[in-house]
Structure formats: structure tokens, C-alpha cells
N, CA, C, O and the ligand as a Tripos MOL2 file, in Angstrom:
@<TRIPOS>MOLECULE
protein
  297   295    75     0     0
PROTEIN
NO_CHARGES

@<TRIPOS>ATOM
      1 N         -10.6090  -10.1640   18.3700 N.3       1 MET1
      2 CA        -10.8510   -8.7160   18.3720 C.3       1 MET1
      3 C         -12.1920   -8.4260   17.7050 C.2       1 MET1
      4 O         -12.5860   -9.0950   16.7500 O.2       1 MET1
      5 N         -12.8780   -7.4220   18.2250 N.am      2 ARG2
      6 CA        -14.2040   -7.0770   17.7340 C.3       2 ARG2
      7 C         -14.0990   -5.8290   16.8510 C.2       2 ARG2
      8 O         -13.3540   -4.9010   17.1630 O.2       2 ARG2
      9 N         -14.8520   -5.8190   15.7520 N.am      3 CYS3
     10 CA        -14.8310   -4.6640   14.8480 C.3       3 CYS3
     11 C         -15.4500   -3.4490   15.5470 C.2       3 CYS3
     12 O         -16.5550   -3.5300   16.0840 O.2       3 CYS3
     13 N         -14.7330   -2.3330   15.5350 N.am      4 ALA4
     14 CA        -15.2120   -1.1260   16.2010 C.3       4 ALA4
     15 C         -16.3730   -0.4990   15.4360 C.2       4 ALA4
     16 O         -17.1460    0.2850   15.9860 O.2       4 ALA4
     17 N         -16.4820   -0.8580   14.1600 N.am      5 LEU5
     18 CA        -17.4870   -0.2150   13.3100 C.3       5 LEU5
     19 C         -18.8200   -0.9600   13.3630 C.2       5 LEU5
     20 O         -19.8690   -0.3500   13.5740 O.2       5 LEU5
     21 N         -18.7760   -2.2880   13.1700 N.am      6 CYS6
     22 CA        -20.0270   -3.0350   13.0680 C.3       6 CYS6
     23 C         -20.2020   -4.0460   14.1940 C.2       6 CYS6
     24 O         -21.2190   -4.7370   14.2540 O.2       6 CYS6
     25 N         -19.2150   -4.1380   15.0900 N.am      7 ARG7
     26 CA        -19.3070   -5.0160   16.2630 C.3       7 ARG7
     27 C         -19.2210   -6.5010   15.9210 C.2       7 ARG7
     28 O         -19.4540   -7.3500   16.7810 O.2       7 ARG7
     29 N         -18.8880   -6.8160   14.6750 N.am      8 SER8
     30 CA        -18.7270   -8.2110   14.2870 C.3       8 SER8
     31 C         -17.4720   -8.7830   14.9290 C.2       8 SER8
     32 O         -16.5210   -8.0510   15.2050 O.2       8 SER8
     33 N         -17.4680  -10.0860   15.1660 N.am      9 MET9
     34 CA        -16.2690  -10.7440   15.6940 C.3       9 MET9
     35 C         -15.4340  -11.3240   14.5570 C.2       9 MET9
     36 O         -14.4380  -12.0030   14.8070 O.2       9 MET9
     37 N         -15.8270  -11.0660   13.3120 N.am     10 GLN10
     38 CA        -15.1550  -11.6740   12.1580 C.3      10 GLN10
     39 C         -13.9060  -10.9170   11.7290 C.2      10 GLN10
     40 O         -13.6390  -10.8000   10.5330 O.2      10 GLN10
     41 N         -13.1460  -10.4100   12.6690 N.am     11 VAL11
     42 CA        -11.9240   -9.6870   12.3330 C.3      11 VAL11
     43 C         -10.7670  -10.6750   12.3400 C.2      11 VAL11
     44 O         -10.5230  -11.3510   13.3390 O.2      11 VAL11
     45 N         -10.0590  -10.7550   11.2240 N.am     12 ALA12
     46 CA         -8.9850  -11.7320   11.0870 C.3      12 ALA12
     47 C          -7.8260  -11.1230   10.3110 C.2      12 ALA12
     48 O          -8.0190  -10.1860    9.5370 O.2      12 ALA12
     49 N          -6.6220  -11.6520   10.5140 N.am     13 PRO13
     50 CA         -5.4690  -11.1450    9.7640 C.3      13 PRO13
     51 C          -5.6680  -11.3500    8.2690 C.2      13 PRO13
     52 O          -6.1470  -12.3960    7.8320 O.2      13 PRO13
     53 N          -5.2980  -10.3560    7.5060 N.am     14 GLY14
     54 CA         -5.4310  -10.4450    6.0540 C.3      14 GLY14
     55 C          -4.6540   -9.3290    5.3950 C.2      14 GLY14
     56 O          -3.7240   -8.7620    5.9680 O.2      14 GLY14
     57 N          -5.0610   -9.0310    4.1770 N.am     15 ARG15
     58 CA         -4.4080   -7.9570    3.4210 C.3      15 ARG15
     59 C          -5.4830   -6.9940    2.9660 C.2      15 ARG15
     60 O          -6.6140   -7.3920    2.6870 O.2      15 ARG15
     61 N          -5.1250   -5.7350    2.8940 N.am     16 THR16
     62 CA         -6.0970   -4.7510    2.4510 C.3      16 THR16
     63 C          -5.4280   -3.7150    1.5560 C.2      16 THR16
     64 O          -4.2030   -3.6700    1.4450 O.2      16 THR16
     65 N          -6.2360   -2.8960    0.9310 N.am     17 THR17
     66 CA         -5.7400   -1.7880    0.1140 C.3      17 THR17
     67 C          -6.0400   -0.4890    0.8480 C.2      17 THR17
     68 O          -7.1860   -0.2100    1.2000 O.2      17 THR17
     69 N          -5.0050    0.2950    1.0710 N.am     18 VAL18
     70 CA         -5.1580    1.5530    1.7990 C.3      18 VAL18
     71 C          -5.0740    2.7050    0.8030 C.2      18 VAL18
     72 O          -4.1480    2.7680   -0.0050 O.2      18 VAL18
     73 N          -6.0380    3.6080    0.8620 N.am     19 THR19
     74 CA         -6.0300    4.7880    0.0090 C.3      19 THR19
     75 C          -5.7990    6.0250    0.8690 C.2      19 THR19
     76 O          -6.5200    6.2690    1.8360 O.2      19 THR19
     77 N          -4.7860    6.7940    0.5030 N.am     20 LEU20
     78 CA         -4.4960    8.0390    1.2050 C.3      20 LEU20
     79 C          -4.7980    9.1970    0.2700 C.2      20 LEU20
     80 O          -4.4170    9.1650   -0.9000 O.2      20 LEU20
     81 N          -5.4760   10.2170    0.7720 N.am     21 GLN21
     82 CA         -5.8080   11.3860   -0.0320 C.3      21 GLN21
     83 C          -5.1270   12.6030    0.5620 C.2      21 GLN21
     84 O          -5.3210   12.9350    1.7320 O.2      21 GLN21
     85 N          -4.3370   13.2550   -0.2490 N.am     22 ARG22
     86 CA         -3.8030   14.5470    0.1760 C.3      22 ARG22
     87 C          -3.7020   15.3990   -1.0750 C.2      22 ARG22
     88 O          -2.8160   15.1930   -1.9050 O.2      22 ARG22
     89 N          -4.6110   16.3590   -1.2120 N.am     23 ASP23
     90 CA         -4.6860   17.1420   -2.4480 C.3      23 ASP23
     91 C          -3.3270   17.6340   -2.8690 C.2      23 ASP23
     92 O          -2.5890   18.1610   -2.0370 O.2      23 ASP23
     93 N          -2.9610   17.4810   -4.1420 N.am     24 PRO24
     94 CA         -3.7410   16.8450   -5.2140 C.3      24 PRO24
     95 C          -3.3770   15.3710   -5.4080 C.2      24 PRO24
     96 O          -3.6350   14.8000   -6.4670 O.2      24 PRO24
     97 N          -2.7930   14.7730   -4.4090 N.am     25 THR25
     98 CA         -2.2510   13.4240   -4.5730 C.3      25 THR25
     99 C          -3.1650   12.3640   -3.9660 C.2      25 THR25
    100 O          -3.6530   12.5140   -2.8460 O.2      25 THR25
    101 N          -3.3860   11.2960   -4.7170 N.am     26 THR26
    102 CA         -4.0720   10.1170   -4.1920 C.3      26 THR26
    103 C          -3.0910    8.9580   -4.2660 C.2      26 THR26
    104 O          -2.5470    8.6590   -5.3290 O.2      26 THR26
    105 N          -2.8720    8.3180   -3.1470 N.am     27 VAL27
    106 CA         -1.9490    7.1940   -3.0900 C.3      27 VAL27
    107 C          -2.7290    5.9300   -2.7240 C.2      27 VAL27
    108 O          -3.4410    5.8840   -1.7210 O.2      27 VAL27
    109 N          -2.5770    4.9290   -3.5520 N.am     28 VAL28
    110 CA         -3.2230    3.6430   -3.2890 C.3      28 VAL28
    111 C          -2.1190    2.6450   -2.9770 C.2      28 VAL28
    112 O          -1.2220    2.4300   -3.7910 O.2      28 VAL28
    113 N          -2.1850    2.0410   -1.8100 N.am     29 ILE29
    114 CA         -1.1580    1.0750   -1.4100 C.3      29 ILE29
    115 C          -1.8170   -0.2910   -1.2440 C.2      29 ILE29
    116 O          -2.6960   -0.4880   -0.4050 O.2      29 ILE29
    117 N          -1.3620   -1.2210   -2.0740 N.am     30 LYS30
    118 CA         -1.9620   -2.5560   -2.0900 C.3      30 LYS30
    119 C          -1.1980   -3.5110   -1.1840 C.2      30 LYS30
    120 O          -0.0510   -3.2620   -0.8140 O.2      30 LYS30
    121 N          -1.8630   -4.6120   -0.8340 N.am     31 ASP31
    122 CA         -1.2210   -5.7110   -0.0950 C.3      31 ASP31
    123 C          -0.7090   -5.2720    1.2700 C.2      31 ASP31
    124 O           0.3560   -5.7080    1.7100 O.2      31 ASP31
    125 N          -1.4600   -4.4200    1.9290 N.am     32 VAL32
    126 CA         -1.0510   -3.9780    3.2600 C.3      32 VAL32
    127 C          -1.5480   -4.9890    4.2910 C.2      32 VAL32
    128 O          -2.7450   -5.2720    4.3490 O.2      32 VAL32
    129 N          -0.6410   -5.5360    5.1060 N.am     33 PRO33
    130 CA         -1.0820   -6.4890    6.1290 C.3      33 PRO33
    131 C          -1.9090   -5.7730    7.1950 C.2      33 PRO33
    132 O          -1.5040   -4.7340    7.7150 O.2      33 PRO33
    133 N          -3.0580   -6.3350    7.5110 N.am     34 ALA34
    134 CA         -3.9680   -5.6830    8.4570 C.3      34 ALA34
    135 C          -4.9020   -6.7090    9.0660 C.2      34 ALA34
    136 O          -5.0080   -7.8370    8.5850 O.2      34 ALA34
    137 N          -5.5730   -6.3050   10.1260 N.am     35 GLU35
    138 CA         -6.6890   -7.0820   10.6540 C.3      35 GLU35
    139 C          -7.9190   -6.5890    9.9010 C.2      35 GLU35
    140 O          -8.2560   -5.4060    9.9580 O.2      35 GLU35
    141 N          -8.5850   -7.4930    9.1980 N.am     36 VAL36
    142 CA         -9.6780   -7.0860    8.3230 C.3      36 VAL36
    143 C         -11.0010   -7.6600    8.8330 C.2      36 VAL36
    144 O         -11.0700   -8.8350    9.1930 O.2      36 VAL36
    145 N         -12.0370   -6.8420    8.8630 N.am     37 CYS37
    146 CA        -13.3610   -7.3000    9.2750 C.3      37 CYS37
    147 C         -14.0440   -7.9860    8.0950 C.2      37 CYS37
    148 O         -14.2220   -7.3900    7.0330 O.2      37 CYS37
    149 N         -14.4250   -9.2480    8.2970 N.am     38 GLY38
    150 CA        -15.0750  -10.0050    7.2370 C.3      38 GLY38
    151 C         -16.5060   -9.5790    7.0050 C.2      38 GLY38
    152 O         -17.0990   -9.9400    5.9880 O.2      38 GLY38
    153 N         -17.0730   -8.8190    7.9230 N.am     39 ALA39
    154 CA        -18.4670   -8.4050    7.7890 C.3      39 ALA39
    155 C         -18.6010   -7.0830    7.0370 C.2      39 ALA39
    156 O         -19.4190   -6.9740    6.1230 O.2      39 ALA39
    157 N         -17.8080   -6.0780    7.4080 N.am     40 CYS40
    158 CA        -17.9990   -4.7450    6.8040 C.3      40 CYS40
    159 C         -16.7860   -4.2700    6.0330 C.2      40 CYS40
    160 O         -16.8620   -3.2520    5.3450 O.2      40 CYS40
    161 N         -15.6500   -4.9850    6.1270 N.am     41 GLY41
    162 CA        -14.4810   -4.6000    5.3330 C.3      41 GLY41
    163 C         -13.5940   -3.5650    5.9940 C.2      41 GLY41
    164 O         -12.5670   -3.1860    5.4320 O.2      41 GLY41
    165 N         -13.9690   -3.1030    7.1710 N.am     42 GLU42
    166 CA        -13.1080   -2.1640    7.8990 C.3      42 GLU42
    167 C         -11.7820   -2.8540    8.2120 C.2      42 GLU42
    168 O         -11.7420   -4.0620    8.4450 O.2      42 GLU42
    169 N         -10.6970   -2.0760    8.2150 N.am     43 TYR43
    170 CA         -9.4080   -2.6950    8.5170 C.3      43 TYR43
    171 C          -8.7000   -1.9370    9.6370 C.2      43 TYR43
    172 O          -8.9550   -0.7590    9.8860 O.2      43 TYR43
    173 N          -7.8120   -2.6530   10.2900 N.am     44 TYR44
    174 CA         -7.0610   -2.0970   11.4130 C.3      44 TYR44
    175 C          -5.5910   -2.3670   11.1900 C.2      44 TYR44
    176 O          -5.1720   -3.5130   11.0320 O.2      44 TYR44
    177 N          -4.8010   -1.2850   11.1790 N.am     45 LEU45
    178 CA         -3.3690   -1.4120   10.9340 C.3      45 LEU45
    179 C          -2.6150   -1.3740   12.2480 C.2      45 LEU45
    180 O          -2.9950   -0.6500   13.1680 O.2      45 LEU45
    181 N          -1.5550   -2.1460   12.3380 N.am     46 SER46
    182 CA         -0.6770   -2.0420   13.5030 C.3      46 SER46
    183 C           0.0770   -0.7180   13.3920 C.2      46 SER46
    184 O           0.1230   -0.0950   12.3310 O.2      46 SER46
    185 N           0.6590   -0.3090   14.5030 N.am     47 GLU47
    186 CA          1.3630    0.9710   14.5410 C.3      47 GLU47
    187 C           2.5060    0.9950   13.5200 C.2      47 GLU47
    188 O           2.6880    1.9790   12.8030 O.2      47 GLU47
    189 N           3.2710   -0.0990   13.4640 N.am     48 ASP48
    190 CA          4.4090   -0.1750   12.5470 C.3      48 ASP48
    191 C           3.9560   -0.0860   11.0970 C.2      48 ASP48
    192 O           4.5560    0.6230   10.2880 O.2      48 ASP48
    193 N           2.8790   -0.8230   10.7750 N.am     49 VAL49
    194 CA          2.3760   -0.8280    9.4050 C.3      49 VAL49
    195 C           1.8260    0.5530    9.0490 C.2      49 VAL49
    196 O           2.0610    1.0510    7.9480 O.2      49 VAL49
    197 N           1.0950    1.1700    9.9800 N.am     50 ALA50
    198 CA          0.5300    2.4950    9.7250 C.3      50 ALA50
    199 C           1.6500    3.4970    9.4320 C.2      50 ALA50
    200 O           1.5230    4.3570    8.5610 O.2      50 ALA50
    201 N           2.7440    3.3640   10.1790 N.am     51 ARG51
    202 CA          3.8670    4.2810    9.9840 C.3      51 ARG51
    203 C           4.4990    4.0600    8.6090 C.2      51 ARG51
    204 O           4.8260    5.0200    7.9120 O.2      51 ARG51
    205 N           4.6690    2.7900    8.2180 N.am     52 ALA52
    206 CA          5.2700    2.4760    6.9180 C.3      52 ALA52
    207 C           4.3770    2.9790    5.7800 C.2      52 ALA52
    208 O           4.8700    3.4820    4.7710 O.2      52 ALA52
    209 N           3.0450    2.8360    5.9540 N.am     53 VAL53
    210 CA          2.0960    3.3090    4.9430 C.3      53 VAL53
    211 C           2.2100    4.8280    4.7850 C.2      53 VAL53
    212 O           2.2100    5.3520    3.6710 O.2      53 VAL53
    213 N           2.3070    5.5210    5.9210 N.am     54 MET54
    214 CA          2.4280    6.9790    5.8980 C.3      54 MET54
    215 C           3.7050    7.4060    5.1760 C.2      54 MET54
    216 O           3.7010    8.3440    4.3790 O.2      54 MET54
    217 N           4.8060    6.6930    5.4740 N.am     55 THR55
    218 CA          6.0850    7.0100    4.8440 C.3      55 THR55
    219 C           5.9900    6.8440    3.3350 C.2      55 THR55
    220 O           6.4810    7.6780    2.5740 O.2      55 THR55
    221 N           5.3450    5.7470    2.9080 N.am     56 MET56
    222 CA          5.1800    5.5200    1.4640 C.3      56 MET56
    223 C           4.3150    6.6250    0.8620 C.2      56 MET56
    224 O           4.5890    7.1120   -0.2350 O.2      56 MET56
    225 N           3.2740    7.0110    1.5870 N.am     57 GLY57
    226 CA          2.3780    8.0700    1.1080 C.3      57 GLY57
    227 C           3.0990    9.3970    0.9690 C.2      57 GLY57
    228 O           2.9280   10.1110   -0.0190 O.2      57 GLY57
    229 N           3.9160    9.7240    1.9820 N.am     58 GLU58
    230 CA          4.6650   10.9800    1.9430 C.3      58 GLU58
    231 C           5.5790   11.0180    0.7290 C.2      58 GLU58
    232 O           5.7530   12.0650    0.1060 O.2      58 GLU58
    233 N           6.1700    9.8600    0.3930 N.am     59 GLY59
    234 CA          7.0570    9.7830   -0.7600 C.3      59 GLY59
    235 C           6.3300   10.1560   -2.0400 C.2      59 GLY59
    236 O           6.8600   10.8910   -2.8730 O.2      59 GLY59
    237 N           5.1090    9.6430   -2.1930 N.am     60 ALA60
    238 CA          4.3250    9.9310   -3.3910 C.3      60 ALA60
    239 C           3.9350   11.4030   -3.4300 C.2      60 ALA60
    240 O           3.9580   12.0290   -4.4900 O.2      60 ALA60
    241 N           3.5720   11.9590   -2.2650 N.am     61 VAL61
    242 CA          3.2090   13.3780   -2.1890 C.3      61 VAL61
    243 C           4.4100   14.2340   -2.5770 C.2      61 VAL61
    244 O           4.2770   15.2120   -3.3130 O.2      61 VAL61
    245 N           5.5930   13.8530   -2.0700 N.am     62 ALA62
    246 CA          6.8100   14.6000   -2.3590 C.3      62 ALA62
    247 C           7.1510   14.5550   -3.8470 C.2      62 ALA62
    248 O           7.7080   15.5090   -4.3910 O.2      62 ALA62
    249 N           6.8110   13.4320   -4.5090 N.am     63 ARG63
    250 CA          7.0790   13.3080   -5.9460 C.3      63 ARG63
    251 C           6.0600   14.0830   -6.7690 C.2      63 ARG63
    252 O           6.2330   14.2550   -7.9760 O.2      63 ARG63
    253 N           4.9890   14.5540   -6.1150 N.am     64 GLY64
    254 CA          3.9780   15.3510   -6.7970 C.3      64 GLY64
    255 C           3.0750   14.5370   -7.6980 C.2      64 GLY64
    256 O           2.4630   15.0780   -8.6190 O.2      64 GLY64
    257 N           2.9850   13.2350   -7.4410 N.am     65 ALA65
    258 CA          2.1390   12.3750   -8.2620 C.3      65 ALA65
    259 C           0.6660   12.7070   -8.0370 C.2      65 ALA65
    260 O           0.2600   13.0500   -6.9270 O.2      65 ALA65
    261 N          -0.1270   12.6010   -9.1000 N.am     66 GLU66
    262 CA         -1.5620   12.8300   -8.9600 C.3      66 GLU66
    263 C          -2.2220   11.5740   -8.3950 C.2      66 GLU66
    264 O          -2.9900   11.6200   -7.4340 O.2      66 GLU66
    265 N          -1.8880   10.4460   -9.0340 N.am     67 VAL67
    266 CA         -2.3350    9.1510   -8.5420 C.3      67 VAL67
    267 C          -1.1360    8.2210   -8.5620 C.2      67 VAL67
    268 O          -0.4480    8.1020   -9.5770 O.2      67 VAL67
    269 N          -0.8920    7.5740   -7.4620 N.am     68 GLU68
    270 CA          0.2220    6.6410   -7.4270 C.3      68 GLU68
    271 C          -0.2750    5.3370   -6.7810 C.2      68 GLU68
    272 O          -0.8980    5.3460   -5.7190 O.2      68 GLU68
    273 N           0.0170    4.2390   -7.4430 N.am     69 ILE69
    274 CA         -0.3820    2.9340   -6.9100 C.3      69 ILE69
    275 C           0.8750    2.1820   -6.5330 C.2      69 ILE69
    276 O           1.7530    1.9570   -7.3660 O.2      69 ILE69
    277 N           0.9560    1.7980   -5.2830 N.am     70 LEU70
    278 CA          2.1560    1.1500   -4.7570 C.3      70 LEU70
    279 C           1.7830   -0.1900   -4.1560 C.2      70 LEU70
    280 O           0.6260   -0.4440   -3.8220 O.2      70 LEU70
    281 N           2.7780   -1.0320   -4.0280 N.am     71 ARG71
    282 CA          2.6110   -2.2990   -3.3190 C.3      71 ARG71
    283 C           3.3590   -2.1860   -1.9970 C.2      71 ARG71
    284 O           4.5010   -1.7290   -1.9540 O.2      71 ARG71
    285 N           2.7090   -2.6010   -0.9320 N.am     72 PHE72
    286 CA          3.3220   -2.4520    0.3830 C.3      72 PHE72
    287 C           4.5890   -3.2910    0.5070 C.2      72 PHE72
    288 O           4.5880   -4.4830    0.2000 O.2      72 PHE72
    289 N           5.6630   -2.6600    0.9570 N.am     73 VAL73
    290 CA          6.8750   -3.3970    1.2970 C.3      73 VAL73
    291 C           7.2570   -3.0210    2.7210 C.2      73 VAL73
    292 O           7.3560   -1.8400    3.0560 O.2      73 VAL73
    293 N           7.4660   -4.0150    3.5430 N.am     74 ALA74
    294 CA          7.7650   -3.7750    4.9610 C.3      74 ALA74
    295 C           9.1780   -3.2420    5.1260 C.2      74 ALA74
    296 O           9.6110   -2.9800    6.2480 O.2      74 ALA74
    297 ZN        -16.9210   -4.6540   10.7870 Zn       75 ZN75
@<TRIPOS>BOND
     1     1     2 1
     2     2     3 1
     3     3     4 2
     4     3     5 am
     5     5     6 1
     6     6     7 1
     7     7     8 2
     8     7     9 am
     9     9    10 1
    10    10    11 1
    11    11    12 2
    12    11    13 am
    13    13    14 1
    14    14    15 1
    15    15    16 2
    16    15    17 am
    17    17    18 1
    18    18    19 1
    19    19    20 2
    20    19    21 am
    21    21    22 1
    22    22    23 1
    23    23    24 2
    24    23    25 am
    25    25    26 1
    26    26    27 1
    27    27    28 2
    28    27    29 am
    29    29    30 1
    30    30    31 1
    31    31    32 2
    32    31    33 am
    33    33    34 1
    34    34    35 1
    35    35    36 2
    36    35    37 am
    37    37    38 1
    38    38    39 1
    39    39    40 2
    40    39    41 am
    41    41    42 1
    42    42    43 1
    43    43    44 2
    44    43    45 am
    45    45    46 1
    46    46    47 1
    47    47    48 2
    48    47    49 am
    49    49    50 1
    50    50    51 1
    51    51    52 2
    52    51    53 am
    53    53    54 1
    54    54    55 1
    55    55    56 2
    56    55    57 am
    57    57    58 1
    58    58    59 1
    59    59    60 2
    60    59    61 am
    61    61    62 1
    62    62    63 1
    63    63    64 2
    64    63    65 am
    65    65    66 1
    66    66    67 1
    67    67    68 2
    68    67    69 am
    69    69    70 1
    70    70    71 1
    71    71    72 2
    72    71    73 am
    73    73    74 1
    74    74    75 1
    75    75    76 2
    76    75    77 am
    77    77    78 1
    78    78    79 1
    79    79    80 2
    80    79    81 am
    81    81    82 1
    82    82    83 1
    83    83    84 2
    84    83    85 am
    85    85    86 1
    86    86    87 1
    87    87    88 2
    88    87    89 am
    89    89    90 1
    90    90    91 1
    91    91    92 2
    92    91    93 am
    93    93    94 1
    94    94    95 1
    95    95    96 2
    96    95    97 am
    97    97    98 1
    98    98    99 1
    99    99   100 2
   100    99   101 am
   101   101   102 1
   102   102   103 1
   103   103   104 2
   104   103   105 am
   105   105   106 1
   106   106   107 1
   107   107   108 2
   108   107   109 am
   109   109   110 1
   110   110   111 1
   111   111   112 2
   112   111   113 am
   113   113   114 1
   114   114   115 1
   115   115   116 2
   116   115   117 am
   117   117   118 1
   118   118   119 1
   119   119   120 2
   120   119   121 am
   121   121   122 1
   122   122   123 1
   123   123   124 2
   124   123   125 am
   125   125   126 1
   126   126   127 1
   127   127   128 2
   128   127   129 am
   129   129   130 1
   130   130   131 1
   131   131   132 2
   132   131   133 am
   133   133   134 1
   134   134   135 1
   135   135   136 2
   136   135   137 am
   137   137   138 1
   138   138   139 1
   139   139   140 2
   140   139   141 am
   141   141   142 1
   142   142   143 1
   143   143   144 2
   144   143   145 am
   145   145   146 1
   146   146   147 1
   147   147   148 2
   148   147   149 am
   149   149   150 1
   150   150   151 1
   151   151   152 2
   152   151   153 am
   153   153   154 1
   154   154   155 1
   155   155   156 2
   156   155   157 am
   157   157   158 1
   158   158   159 1
   159   159   160 2
   160   159   161 am
   161   161   162 1
   162   162   163 1
   163   163   164 2
   164   163   165 am
   165   165   166 1
   166   166   167 1
   167   167   168 2
   168   167   169 am
   169   169   170 1
   170   170   171 1
   171   171   172 2
   172   171   173 am
   173   173   174 1
   174   174   175 1
   175   175   176 2
   176   175   177 am
   177   177   178 1
   178   178   179 1
   179   179   180 2
   180   179   181 am
   181   181   182 1
   182   182   183 1
   183   183   184 2
   184   183   185 am
   185   185   186 1
   186   186   187 1
   187   187   188 2
   188   187   189 am
   189   189   190 1
   190   190   191 1
   191   191   192 2
   192   191   193 am
   193   193   194 1
   194   194   195 1
   195   195   196 2
   196   195   197 am
   197   197   198 1
   198   198   199 1
   199   199   200 2
   200   199   201 am
   201   201   202 1
   202   202   203 1
   203   203   204 2
   204   203   205 am
   205   205   206 1
   206   206   207 1
   207   207   208 2
   208   207   209 am
   209   209   210 1
   210   210   211 1
   211   211   212 2
   212   211   213 am
   213   213   214 1
   214   214   215 1
   215   215   216 2
   216   215   217 am
   217   217   218 1
   218   218   219 1
   219   219   220 2
   220   219   221 am
   221   221   222 1
   222   222   223 1
   223   223   224 2
   224   223   225 am
   225   225   226 1
   226   226   227 1
   227   227   228 2
   228   227   229 am
   229   229   230 1
   230   230   231 1
   231   231   232 2
   232   231   233 am
   233   233   234 1
   234   234   235 1
   235   235   236 2
   236   235   237 am
   237   237   238 1
   238   238   239 1
   239   239   240 2
   240   239   241 am
   241   241   242 1
   242   242   243 1
   243   243   244 2
   244   243   245 am
   245   245   246 1
   246   246   247 1
   247   247   248 2
   248   247   249 am
   249   249   250 1
   250   250   251 1
   251   251   252 2
   252   251   253 am
   253   253   254 1
   254   254   255 1
   255   255   256 2
   256   255   257 am
   257   257   258 1
   258   258   259 1
   259   259   260 2
   260   259   261 am
   261   261   262 1
   262   262   263 1
   263   263   264 2
   264   263   265 am
   265   265   266 1
   266   266   267 1
   267   267   268 2
   268   267   269 am
   269   269   270 1
   270   270   271 1
   271   271   272 2
   272   271   273 am
   273   273   274 1
   274   274   275 1
   275   275   276 2
   276   275   277 am
   277   277   278 1
   278   278   279 1
   279   279   280 2
   280   279   281 am
   281   281   282 1
   282   282   283 1
   283   283   284 2
   284   283   285 am
   285   285   286 1
   286   286   287 1
   287   287   288 2
   288   287   289 am
   289   289   290 1
   290   290   291 1
   291   291   292 2
   292   291   293 am
   293   293   294 1
   294   294   295 1
   295   295   296 2
@<TRIPOS>SUBSTRUCTURE
     1 MET1         2 RESIDUE 1 A MET
     2 ARG2         6 RESIDUE 1 A ARG
     3 CYS3        10 RESIDUE 1 A CYS
     4 ALA4        14 RESIDUE 1 A ALA
     5 LEU5        18 RESIDUE 1 A LEU
     6 CYS6        22 RESIDUE 1 A CYS
     7 ARG7        26 RESIDUE 1 A ARG
     8 SER8        30 RESIDUE 1 A SER
     9 MET9        34 RESIDUE 1 A MET
    10 GLN10       38 RESIDUE 1 A GLN
    11 VAL11       42 RESIDUE 1 A VAL
    12 ALA12       46 RESIDUE 1 A ALA
    13 PRO13       50 RESIDUE 1 A PRO
    14 GLY14       54 RESIDUE 1 A GLY
    15 ARG15       58 RESIDUE 1 A ARG
    16 THR16       62 RESIDUE 1 A THR
    17 THR17       66 RESIDUE 1 A THR
    18 VAL18       70 RESIDUE 1 A VAL
    19 THR19       74 RESIDUE 1 A THR
    20 LEU20       78 RESIDUE 1 A LEU
    21 GLN21       82 RESIDUE 1 A GLN
    22 ARG22       86 RESIDUE 1 A ARG
    23 ASP23       90 RESIDUE 1 A ASP
    24 PRO24       94 RESIDUE 1 A PRO
    25 THR25       98 RESIDUE 1 A THR
    26 THR26      102 RESIDUE 1 A THR
    27 VAL27      106 RESIDUE 1 A VAL
    28 VAL28      110 RESIDUE 1 A VAL
    29 ILE29      114 RESIDUE 1 A ILE
    30 LYS30      118 RESIDUE 1 A LYS
    31 ASP31      122 RESIDUE 1 A ASP
    32 VAL32      126 RESIDUE 1 A VAL
    33 PRO33      130 RESIDUE 1 A PRO
    34 ALA34      134 RESIDUE 1 A ALA
    35 GLU35      138 RESIDUE 1 A GLU
    36 VAL36      142 RESIDUE 1 A VAL
    37 CYS37      146 RESIDUE 1 A CYS
    38 GLY38      150 RESIDUE 1 A GLY
    39 ALA39      154 RESIDUE 1 A ALA
    40 CYS40      158 RESIDUE 1 A CYS
    41 GLY41      162 RESIDUE 1 A GLY
    42 GLU42      166 RESIDUE 1 A GLU
    43 TYR43      170 RESIDUE 1 A TYR
    44 TYR44      174 RESIDUE 1 A TYR
    45 LEU45      178 RESIDUE 1 A LEU
    46 SER46      182 RESIDUE 1 A SER
    47 GLU47      186 RESIDUE 1 A GLU
    48 ASP48      190 RESIDUE 1 A ASP
    49 VAL49      194 RESIDUE 1 A VAL
    50 ALA50      198 RESIDUE 1 A ALA
    51 ARG51      202 RESIDUE 1 A ARG
    52 ALA52      206 RESIDUE 1 A ALA
    53 VAL53      210 RESIDUE 1 A VAL
    54 MET54      214 RESIDUE 1 A MET
    55 THR55      218 RESIDUE 1 A THR
    56 MET56      222 RESIDUE 1 A MET
    57 GLY57      226 RESIDUE 1 A GLY
    58 GLU58      230 RESIDUE 1 A GLU
    59 GLY59      234 RESIDUE 1 A GLY
    60 ALA60      238 RESIDUE 1 A ALA
    61 VAL61      242 RESIDUE 1 A VAL
    62 ALA62      246 RESIDUE 1 A ALA
    63 ARG63      250 RESIDUE 1 A ARG
    64 GLY64      254 RESIDUE 1 A GLY
    65 ALA65      258 RESIDUE 1 A ALA
    66 GLU66      262 RESIDUE 1 A GLU
    67 VAL67      266 RESIDUE 1 A VAL
    68 GLU68      270 RESIDUE 1 A GLU
    69 ILE69      274 RESIDUE 1 A ILE
    70 LEU70      278 RESIDUE 1 A LEU
    71 ARG71      282 RESIDUE 1 A ARG
    72 PHE72      286 RESIDUE 1 A PHE
    73 VAL73      290 RESIDUE 1 A VAL
    74 ALA74      294 RESIDUE 1 A ALA
    75 ZN75       297 GROUP 0 **** ****
């Protein structure tokens, strides 16, 4: 797969940290499985992973946290 951002072919499966911003909440989710570009650091989430990340983010927003750091669990 080719990186949509920098056109590098160095996209490989890995782990990334996803940050979601929704005022006033910032959610940082670590260890998210993704296709990561080795050249520019852009990442690509599968549909299932993106949905799980959103669900985790919504939970933090609902709790009213200002900053919440989570570890991804499938
Ligand atoms: Zn790239």
C-alpha cells in the first residue's frame, strides 16, 4: 500500500498513538494497530479499529475527562 500523504511505499503494519480532540476533551489512545508510514508517520486504521477507537473516545467524552490516556483494547 502506498502512503496517501507522501506517496512512500514504506507503509507497514505497526502500532500508533491516536489523539482525538473534542472540546473540552482530549483522548489519547496508545497501541492502536494500524498501517503506519515509515517515511512521514501517517497512519491508516481499518474500519473495525477506527470504530473501536471512536467508541473509546466517546466513553472519555461522556465521562467529561479533560485529558484521558487509554490503551487500545480490541
Ligand atoms: Zn507517508
